[in-house]
C-alpha positions as CSV (number, residue, x, y, z in Angstrom):
1,X,108.2,98.8,81.1
2,X,111.1,96.4,81.7
3,X,113.8,98.9,80.9
4,X,116.8,96.5,80.4
5,X,114.8,94.5,77.9
6,X,112.8,97.0,75.9
7,X,114.3,95.8,72.6
8,X,113.5,92.1,73.4
9,X,109.9,93.1,74.4
10,X,109.4,94.9,71.0
11,X,110.7,91.8,69.1
12,X,108.1,89.6,71.0
13,X,105.3,92.1,70.4
14,X,106.2,92.3,66.7
15,X,106.3,88.5,66.4
16,X,102.8,88.2,68.1
17,X,101.3,90.4,65.3
18,X,102.5,88.0,62.5
19,X,99.6,85.9,61.1
20,X,101.8,83.0,59.8
21,X,105.5,83.5,60.7
22,X,106.6,80.0,59.6
23,X,109.4,80.2,62.1
24,X,109.8,80.0,65.9
25,X,111.1,82.8,68.1
26,X,113.7,81.7,70.7
27,X,114.3,83.5,74.1
28,X,117.8,82.3,75.0
29,X,119.2,83.4,78.4
30,X,120.9,81.9,81.5
31,X,118.9,80.2,84.2
32,X,117.2,82.4,86.8
33,X,117.5,85.7,84.8
34,X,113.8,86.1,84.6
35,X,113.0,84.5,81.1
36,X,109.7,83.1,82.2
37,X,108.6,86.2,84.0
38,X,109.6,88.3,81.0
39,X,107.7,86.2,78.5
40,X,104.6,85.9,80.6
41,X,104.5,89.7,81.0
42,X,105.2,90.4,77.4
43,X,102.6,87.9,76.0
44,X,100.0,88.2,78.8
45,X,99.6,84.5,78.3
46,X,98.1,84.0,81.8
47,X,95.1,86.1,80.9
48,X,94.9,85.9,77.1
49,X,93.2,82.6,76.0
50,X,94.8,82.9,72.5
51,X,98.2,82.3,74.0
52,X,99.2,79.0,75.7
53,X,102.2,78.6,78.1
54,X,103.6,75.0,78.2
55,X,106.4,73.7,80.4
56,X,108.4,70.8,78.9
57,X,110.3,70.2,82.1
58,X,110.9,66.4,82.7
59,X,109.1,65.4,79.4
60,X,110.6,62.2,78.0
61,X,108.3,60.9,75.3
62,X,105.9,62.1,72.6
63,X,102.9,61.0,74.7
64,X,104.2,63.1,77.6
65,X,104.8,66.0,75.2
66,X,101.1,65.8,74.1
67,X,100.0,65.5,77.7
68,X,102.0,68.6,78.7
69,X,99.8,70.5,76.1
70,X,96.7,68.9,77.6
71,X,97.7,70.0,81.2
72,X,98.4,73.5,79.9
73,X,95.0,73.7,78.3
74,X,93.3,72.3,81.4
75,X,95.1,73.0,84.6
76,X,92.8,70.5,86.5
77,X,94.5,67.6,84.6
78,X,97.5,67.3,87.0
79,X,97.9,63.5,86.7
80,X,100.1,61.9,84.1
81,X,98.7,60.5,80.9
82,X,99.0,56.9,82.1
83,X,97.2,57.6,85.4
84,X,94.3,59.4,83.7
85,X,94.0,56.7,81.0
86,X,93.8,54.1,83.8
87,X,90.9,56.0,85.3
88,X,89.1,56.9,82.0
89,X,86.3,54.3,82.5
90,X,85.5,55.9,85.9
91,X,84.9,59.3,84.3
92,X,81.3,60.2,83.4
93,X,80.4,60.1,79.8
94,X,78.7,63.1,78.1
95,X,81.1,65.6,79.6
96,X,81.3,68.9,77.8
97,X,85.0,69.4,76.9
98,X,86.4,72.4,75.0
99,X,82.8,73.3,74.0
100,X,82.0,69.8,72.7
101,X,79.9,67.0,74.2
102,X,82.2,63.9,74.5
103,X,82.3,60.5,76.1
104,X,85.8,60.2,77.7
105,X,85.5,56.4,77.8
106,X,85.5,56.4,74.0
107,X,87.6,59.4,72.9
108,X,91.4,59.9,73.2
109,X,91.5,62.9,75.5
110,X,94.9,64.3,74.2
111,X,93.8,64.1,70.5
112,X,90.6,66.0,71.4
113,X,92.4,68.7,73.3
114,X,95.0,69.3,70.7
115,X,92.3,70.1,68.1
116,X,91.6,73.3,70.1
117,X,95.2,74.6,70.5
118,X,95.4,78.5,70.4
119,X,97.3,80.4,67.7
120,X,100.3,81.2,70.0
121,X,102.2,78.5,71.9
122,X,105.0,79.2,74.3
123,X,107.3,76.2,75.1
124,X,109.4,76.8,78.3
125,X,112.3,74.6,79.8
126,X,113.5,73.4,76.4
127,X,116.9,72.5,77.8
128,X,115.2,70.5,80.6
129,X,113.2,68.4,78.2
130,X,114.3,64.7,78.1
131,X,113.4,64.2,74.5
132,X,116.3,63.9,71.9
133,X,116.8,67.2,70.1
134,X,115.7,66.0,66.7
135,X,112.5,64.4,68.0
136,X,111.6,67.5,70.0
137,X,112.2,69.8,67.0
138,X,110.0,67.4,64.9
139,X,107.1,67.6,67.4
140,X,107.3,71.4,67.6
141,X,107.8,71.9,63.9
142,X,104.3,70.5,63.2
143,X,102.9,73.6,64.8
144,X,105.3,76.0,63.0
145,X,105.2,74.6,59.5
146,X,102.0,72.6,59.2
147,X,99.6,74.6,61.4
148,X,101.2,78.0,60.9
149,X,101.1,78.8,64.6
150,X,103.3,81.3,66.4
151,X,105.7,79.4,68.6
152,X,108.0,81.0,71.2
153,X,110.7,78.8,72.7
154,X,112.4,79.6,76.1
155,X,115.8,77.9,76.7
156,X,119.2,78.2,78.2
157,X,121.3,76.8,75.3
158,X,124.4,76.7,77.4
159,X,122.9,74.1,79.8
160,X,121.4,71.8,77.2
161,X,122.7,68.2,77.6
162,X,123.1,67.9,73.8
163,X,124.4,71.4,73.3
164,X,126.3,70.9,70.0
165,X,123.3,69.2,68.3
166,X,120.9,71.7,69.9
167,X,122.9,74.7,68.5
168,X,123.3,73.1,65.1
169,X,119.7,71.9,64.5
170,X,117.8,74.9,66.1
171,X,118.6,77.0,63.0
172,X,116.2,74.9,60.9
173,X,113.3,75.8,63.2
174,X,114.3,79.1,64.9
175,X,114.1,82.2,62.7
176,X,115.0,84.7,65.4
177,X,116.9,84.6,68.7
178,X,116.5,87.1,71.5
179,X,118.5,87.4,74.6
180,X,117.4,89.2,77.8
181,X,119.2,90.6,80.8
182,X,118.2,90.1,84.4
183,X,116.1,93.1,85.6
184,X,117.6,93.4,89.1
185,X,115.6,96.6,89.9
186,X,112.3,94.9,89.2
187,X,113.3,91.7,91.0
188,X,114.3,93.7,94.2
189,X,111.1,95.7,94.1
190,X,109.2,92.5,94.1
191,X,111.2,90.8,96.8
192,X,110.5,93.5,99.4
193,X,106.9,92.3,99.6
194,X,108.3,88.9,100.9
195,X,110.3,90.6,103.7
196,X,108.6,91.9,106.8
197,X,109.1,95.5,107.8
198,X,112.0,95.8,110.2
199,X,115.7,96.8,110.5
200,X,116.8,94.3,107.8
201,X,114.4,95.5,105.2
202,X,115.2,99.1,105.9
203,X,118.9,98.4,105.7
204,X,118.8,96.4,102.5
205,X,116.5,98.9,100.8
206,X,118.9,101.7,101.7
207,X,121.8,99.7,100.3
208,X,120.4,98.4,97.0
209,X,123.4,99.6,95.1
210,X,125.6,97.2,97.1
211,X,123.2,94.3,96.3
212,X,123.3,95.2,92.6
213,X,127.1,95.4,92.6
214,X,127.5,92.1,94.3
215,X,125.1,90.4,91.8
216,X,126.9,91.9,88.8
217,X,130.3,90.8,90.2
218,X,128.9,87.2,90.5
219,X,128.3,87.1,86.7
220,X,125.9,84.2,86.9
221,X,122.8,86.4,86.0
222,X,120.6,84.1,88.1
223,X,118.0,86.3,89.8
224,X,116.6,83.3,91.7
225,X,119.9,82.9,93.4
226,X,120.0,86.6,94.3
227,X,116.4,86.8,95.6
228,X,116.9,83.7,97.8
229,X,120.1,85.2,99.1
230,X,118.4,88.5,99.9
231,X,115.6,86.8,101.8
232,X,118.1,84.8,103.9
233,X,120.2,87.9,104.5
234,X,117.1,89.8,105.8
235,X,116.4,87.0,108.2
236,X,120.0,87.2,109.4
237,X,120.2,91.0,109.8
238,X,116.9,91.1,111.7
239,X,118.5,89.0,114.4
240,X,121.5,91.3,114.8
241,X,121.3,93.6,117.8
242,X,120.3,97.2,116.7
243,X,123.4,98.8,118.2
244,X,125.5,96.6,116.0
245,X,123.5,97.3,112.9
246,X,124.3,101.0,113.5
247,X,127.8,100.3,112.3
248,X,126.7,100.8,108.7
249,X,130.0,100.2,107.0
250,X,130.6,96.9,108.7
251,X,127.1,95.6,108.1
252,X,127.4,96.6,104.5
253,X,130.5,94.6,104.1
254,X,128.9,91.7,106.0
255,X,126.0,91.9,103.6
256,X,128.3,91.8,100.5
257,X,130.1,88.8,102.0
258,X,126.9,86.8,102.9
259,X,125.3,87.5,99.5
260,X,128.4,86.5,97.5
261,X,129.0,83.3,99.5
262,X,125.3,82.4,99.5
263,X,124.9,82.7,95.7
264,X,128.2,80.8,95.1
265,X,127.3,78.0,97.5
266,X,123.8,77.5,96.1
267,X,125.0,77.7,92.5
268,X,127.6,75.0,93.3
269,X,130.7,77.2,92.7
270,X,131.9,76.4,96.2
271,X,131.0,73.6,98.6
272,X,130.8,73.1,102.3
273,X,134.5,72.3,102.6
274,X,135.3,75.6,100.9
275,X,133.2,77.4,103.5
276,X,135.1,75.7,106.3
277,X,138.4,76.6,104.7
278,X,137.7,80.3,104.6
279,X,139.9,80.9,107.6
280,X,142.7,78.5,106.5
281,X,146.2,79.7,105.6
282,X,147.1,80.7,102.1
283,X,148.5,77.3,101.3
284,X,145.0,76.0,100.5
285,X,144.3,78.9,98.3
286,X,147.5,78.4,96.3
287,X,147.0,74.7,95.9
288,X,144.2,75.1,93.5
289,X,141.4,72.8,92.5
290,X,141.6,73.8,88.8
291,X,143.8,75.8,86.5
292,X,142.4,79.1,87.7
293,X,143.2,78.5,91.4
294,X,140.9,77.5,94.3
295,X,137.2,78.2,94.2
296,X,137.6,80.6,97.1
297,X,140.5,82.4,95.4
298,X,138.5,82.9,92.3
299,X,135.5,84.1,94.3
300,X,137.7,86.6,96.1
301,X,138.8,88.0,92.7
302,X,135.2,88.4,91.7
303,X,134.2,90.1,94.9
304,X,137.2,92.2,96.1
305,X,135.1,94.2,98.6
306,X,133.7,91.1,100.4
307,X,135.4,89.1,103.2
308,X,135.4,85.9,101.1
309,X,138.6,84.8,102.9
310,X,138.6,85.1,106.7
311,X,142.3,85.0,107.2
312,X,142.6,88.2,109.3
313,X,139.3,88.3,110.9
314,X,136.6,89.4,108.5
315,X,133.0,90.5,109.2
316,X,131.6,87.0,108.8
317,X,133.3,84.4,111.0
318,X,134.0,81.1,109.4
319,X,131.9,79.0,111.7
320,X,129.0,81.3,111.5
321,X,129.1,81.2,107.7
322,X,129.0,77.4,107.9
323,X,126.0,77.5,110.3
324,X,124.1,79.9,108.0
325,X,124.8,78.3,104.7
326,X,125.5,74.6,105.3
327,X,123.3,74.0,108.3
328,X,120.8,76.7,107.2
329,X,120.3,78.1,110.7
330,X,122.0,80.0,113.5
331,X,120.3,81.3,116.7
332,X,120.2,85.0,117.5
333,X,122.6,84.4,120.4
334,X,125.1,82.6,118.1
335,X,124.9,85.4,115.6
336,X,125.4,88.2,118.0
337,X,128.2,86.6,120.0
338,X,130.1,85.7,116.9
339,X,129.8,89.2,115.4
340,X,130.8,90.9,118.6
341,X,133.9,88.8,118.7
342,X,135.1,90.1,115.3
343,X,135.5,93.7,116.7
344,X,133.9,95.1,113.5
345,X,130.6,95.9,115.3
346,X,131.8,97.2,118.6
347,X,133.8,100.3,117.6
348,X,134.5,102.8,120.4
349,X,131.9,105.5,120.9
350,X,132.4,108.8,119.1
351,X,133.2,111.9,121.0
352,X,129.9,113.6,121.9
353,X,129.1,116.8,120.0
354,X,129.0,119.0,123.1
355,X,132.6,118.1,123.9
356,X,133.6,118.7,120.3
357,X,131.9,122.1,120.5
358,X,134.0,123.1,123.5
359,X,137.1,122.2,121.4
360,X,135.8,124.3,118.5
361,X,139.2,126.1,118.2
362,X,141.0,122.8,117.2
363,X,138.2,121.3,115.0
364,X,138.2,121.1,111.3
365,X,135.9,123.9,110.0
366,X,133.7,121.6,107.9
367,X,133.4,119.1,110.8
368,X,132.6,121.9,113.3
369,X,129.8,123.2,111.0
370,X,128.4,119.7,111.0
371,X,128.5,119.6,114.8
372,X,126.7,122.9,115.0
373,X,124.1,121.9,112.4
374,X,123.3,118.6,114.3
375,X,123.0,120.5,117.6
376,X,120.6,123.1,116.1
377,X,118.5,120.3,114.6
378,X,118.3,118.6,118.0
379,X,117.2,121.9,119.6
380,X,114.7,122.6,116.8
381,X,113.1,119.1,117.3
382,X,113.3,119.3,121.1
383,X,115.5,116.1,121.0
384,X,118.1,117.5,123.4
385,X,116.7,116.7,126.8
386,X,119.8,116.0,129.0
387,X,120.1,119.0,131.4
388,X,123.9,118.6,131.7
389,X,124.3,118.6,127.9
390,X,122.0,121.6,127.6
391,X,124.1,123.7,130.0
392,X,127.4,122.6,128.4
393,X,126.2,123.5,124.9
394,X,124.9,126.8,126.2
395,X,128.4,127.5,127.7
396,X,130.3,126.3,124.7
397,X,128.3,128.4,122.3
398,X,128.6,131.4,124.6
399,X,132.4,130.9,124.7
400,X,132.6,130.7,120.9
401,X,130.4,133.8,120.6
402,X,133.1,135.9,122.2
403,X,135.1,135.5,119.0
404,X,132.2,136.0,116.6
405,X,130.9,139.3,115.2
406,X,127.4,137.9,114.6
407,X,126.8,136.7,118.2
408,X,124.3,138.4,120.7
409,X,124.7,137.0,124.3
410,X,121.2,138.3,125.3
411,X,119.5,136.7,122.4
412,X,121.5,133.5,123.0
413,X,120.4,133.4,126.6
414,X,116.7,134.2,125.7
415,X,116.7,131.3,123.2
416,X,118.0,128.8,125.8
417,X,115.6,130.0,128.5
418,X,112.7,129.6,126.1
419,X,114.0,126.2,125.0
420,X,114.1,124.9,128.6
421,X,110.6,126.2,129.3
422,X,109.2,124.6,126.2
423,X,111.0,121.3,127.0
424,X,109.3,121.4,130.4
425,X,105.9,122.2,128.9
426,X,106.3,119.2,126.6
427,X,107.1,117.0,129.6
428,X,110.5,116.2,128.0
429,X,112.7,117.8,130.7
430,X,113.5,115.0,133.2
431,X,112.6,115.2,136.9
432,X,115.4,115.5,139.4
433,X,116.5,112.3,141.0
434,X,115.1,111.2,144.4
435,X,118.6,110.4,145.7
436,X,119.4,111.9,149.1
437,X,122.8,113.4,147.9
438,X,122.7,116.9,146.8
439,X,124.3,117.8,143.4
440,X,124.9,115.5,140.5
441,X,122.8,112.6,141.7
442,X,119.7,114.8,141.9
443,X,120.0,117.0,138.7
444,X,122.4,115.1,136.5
445,X,125.0,117.9,136.7
446,X,126.9,119.8,139.5
447,X,126.8,123.4,140.4
448,X,129.0,124.1,143.3
449,X,132.2,126.0,144.2
450,X,131.3,128.5,141.5
451,X,131.4,126.0,138.6
452,X,128.9,124.2,136.5
453,X,130.2,120.7,135.5
454,X,129.0,117.7,133.7
455,X,130.7,114.7,132.1
456,X,134.1,115.7,133.5
457,X,134.0,119.2,132.0
458,X,133.3,122.3,134.0
459,X,133.1,126.1,133.4
460,X,132.5,129.2,135.4
461,X,129.1,130.6,134.5
462,X,128.3,134.2,133.9
463,X,125.2,135.8,135.3
464,X,123.0,134.5,132.5
465,X,124.3,130.9,132.8
466,X,123.6,131.0,136.5
467,X,120.0,132.1,135.8
468,X,119.6,129.3,133.2
469,X,121.0,126.8,135.8
470,X,118.5,128.0,138.4
471,X,115.6,127.7,135.9
472,X,116.7,124.1,135.0
473,X,116.7,123.1,138.6
474,X,113.4,124.8,139.3
475,X,111.7,123.0,136.4
476,X,113.3,119.7,137.3
477,X,111.9,120.1,140.8
478,X,108.5,120.8,139.4
479,X,108.7,117.7,137.2
480,X,109.6,115.8,140.4
481,X,106.7,117.2,142.3
482,X,104.4,116.2,139.4
483,X,105.6,112.6,139.6
484,X,105.1,112.2,143.3
485,X,101.5,110.9,143.1
486,X,102.6,108.2,140.7
487,X,105.7,107.4,142.8
488,X,103.4,107.3,145.9
489,X,101.4,104.6,144.2
490,X,104.5,102.6,143.4
491,X,105.7,103.0,147.0
492,X,102.3,101.6,148.2
493,X,102.8,98.6,145.9
494,X,106.2,97.9,147.7
495,X,104.6,98.2,151.1
496,X,101.9,95.7,150.1
497,X,104.2,93.1,148.5
498,X,107.8,93.8,149.6
499,X,107.8,95.7,152.9
500,X,111.6,95.5,153.2
501,X,112.0,97.2,149.8
502,X,109.6,99.9,151.2
503,X,111.9,100.4,154.1
504,X,115.0,100.6,151.9
505,X,113.4,103.4,149.9
506,X,112.8,105.3,153.1
507,X,116.4,105.2,154.5
508,X,119.3,107.5,153.6
509,X,121.8,106.1,151.2
510,X,125.0,107.3,149.7
511,X,125.2,105.1,146.6
512,X,123.1,107.3,144.3
513,X,120.2,104.8,144.6
514,X,116.6,105.9,144.8
515,X,115.8,107.2,148.2
516,X,112.9,109.2,149.7
517,X,114.9,110.1,152.8
518,X,114.4,113.8,152.4
519,X,111.4,113.8,150.2
520,X,107.8,114.2,151.5
521,X,105.9,111.3,149.8
522,X,104.0,109.3,152.3
523,X,101.0,111.6,152.0
524,X,100.8,110.6,148.3
525,X,99.9,107.0,149.4
526,X,96.4,105.9,149.9
527,X,96.1,105.9,153.7
528,X,93.5,103.2,154.1
529,X,95.3,100.8,151.8
530,X,98.6,101.5,153.6
531,X,96.9,100.8,157.0
532,X,95.4,97.6,155.7
533,X,98.8,96.4,154.4
534,X,100.5,97.1,157.7
535,X,97.7,95.4,159.7
536,X,97.9,92.3,157.5
537,X,101.7,92.3,157.9
538,X,101.3,92.4,161.7
539,X,99.2,89.3,161.6
540,X,101.9,87.3,159.8
541,X,105.2,88.9,160.9
542,X,104.8,91.3,163.8
543,X,108.5,92.1,163.9
544,X,108.4,93.2,160.2
545,X,105.4,95.3,160.9
546,X,107.2,96.9,163.8
547,X,110.2,97.8,161.5
548,X,107.9,99.4,159.0
549,X,106.2,101.5,161.6
550,X,109.5,102.4,163.1
551,X,110.6,103.7,159.7
552,X,107.5,105.7,159.2
553,X,107.4,107.3,162.7
554,X,111.1,108.3,162.5
555,X,110.0,110.8,159.7
556,X,108.2,112.8,162.4
557,X,111.3,113.7,164.4
558,X,111.8,117.4,164.9
559,X,115.1,117.3,163.1
560,X,113.3,116.4,159.9
561,X,111.2,119.5,159.3
562,X,111.3,119.1,155.5
563,X,109.0,116.1,156.0
564,X,106.3,118.2,157.8
565,X,103.7,117.6,155.0
566,X,103.6,113.9,156.0
567,X,102.9,114.5,159.7
568,X,99.1,114.7,159.5
569,X,99.0,111.6,157.2
570,X,101.1,109.6,159.8
571,X,98.7,110.6,162.7
572,X,95.7,109.6,160.6
573,X,97.5,106.3,159.7
574,X,97.6,105.4,163.4
575,X,93.9,106.0,163.8
576,X,93.2,103.8,160.7
577,X,95.4,101.0,162.0
578,X,93.5,100.9,165.3
579,X,90.2,101.0,163.5
580,X,91.3,98.1,161.2
581,X,92.2,96.0,164.3
582,X,89.1,97.0,166.2
583,X,87.0,95.7,163.4
584,X,88.4,92.3,164.2
585,X,88.3,92.4,168.0
586,X,89.0,94.5,171.0
587,X,92.1,92.4,171.8
588,X,93.4,92.9,168.3
589,X,92.9,96.7,168.7
590,X,94.8,96.6,172.0
591,X,97.7,94.7,170.3
592,X,97.8,97.3,167.6
593,X,98.0,100.2,170.1
594,X,100.9,98.4,171.8
595,X,102.7,97.9,168.5
596,X,102.3,101.6,167.6
597,X,103.6,102.6,171.1
598,X,106.7,100.5,170.7
599,X,107.4,101.8,167.2
600,X,107.1,105.4,168.4
601,X,109.4,104.7,171.3
602,X,112.0,103.2,169.0
603,X,111.7,106.1,166.6
604,X,112.4,108.6,169.4
């Protein structure tokens, strides 16, 4: 049921039950408020053959009026009356029309069709009909008085070109007038089907109250203007970078602004010059184009919560508004650059919850409870995966617990030990870094000099916190070990395609970059594939092949005992290299032995 228009619907249903009403029913409402949709739903005229819907749009003569009825009865007759008459002789005779056998070359088609009009006729677009009012009422009156049909008229009286005559003379024909209200809820429900799923649709659906308020403030009641604005707003929001859409309040104000300007521009309340003047000084706004002030000034009064004026840097930049509404297009790059420049969508990051938790003594009680609730939710859903944050939250809660009567340190520790183990089982605990520097670069937090620190905050751990830290490191090491086969495969890819990158990954660095300097990994590479890659390289760039072998053999030095798992693999690699070369020729094998000897000599 169309809730805003239940009374109007009951009036229509009652009228349809009258056998011979002797008067017409008028549905009178502004353009775009859903009159046609309402009447088609209320009368079911699209499926009920006893009810005929006729549009009088652009009808300028009695013949065209009759032909509008013919077209409504027979949707296939899309041509004008004149065009069809000119082709009448070309049509086959003996055609069955409206259940009768006729010869279209001898019979007036319109007259024949009008003999079979149904009992209910709905005339739409009355105010857009080009016939003089008196002539139109005369043509319609024949159905009301002489044929006792039910006639429903749909019009926007305020927009009729002969409004005074229309209002004065309609009373002779119209026995009842019904007004309807735009059903915004139903219209928005329908429009979502036209908008693809994405961030824009989700945002707009979550802020339907804002859309309704903006529409009500506009006062034009034209749902067509609103729906067009919503569809364009969705296209616009879908192009905004997600991190900017996260600034909900700013995007909400941006949406209000765009919808208000969009509807006003397409309604004709403002023009392109007004859109270009949004950022002008107040002189323009005070100059006025009419007694009520400038169009933009009036629009600002109607929409107080939108950035209609852009004097102090609103959410919708002036030039971007012109691009969107006047030009009808703005690229994603233009949109995002312009919005970032406003400052409304790049607010500073909020203080992380784990830092606010450490400052629990100074926090507002309600805000602190919200922080704790969010942290508990993250733990429950295994969303907290950063090792540094886990240890900091453990320490902060432990610190707070010293001042709480309901806190058990042992249970608190047990819960976090179990959480970290479950996180590892779910493969959500990250592996340690491959960097060669001990400490933060490997585990994401520091534990040295008796302090656990992360993100610039440190604390002295108790015995349980130390145990938790050890467990975290152990499980991160295991995660690292589990990734080694995959990383070995990636390393082989580098050896095959980018040998210098392979060497860079093998050397020690101090920049926190990925490095396998102290990590046994070569034995996770396919030895045969590695030998083939080095042999092929030696055929095109012997010096580069020598550098690669030098890097590999250097890992066998006695001082690098932690790489002992690679030693057997390296020895077998040499055998494979000579075998690859020997398969080509004895000379090639000799050259490979010499290359290996030189590399071992350089590696020491």
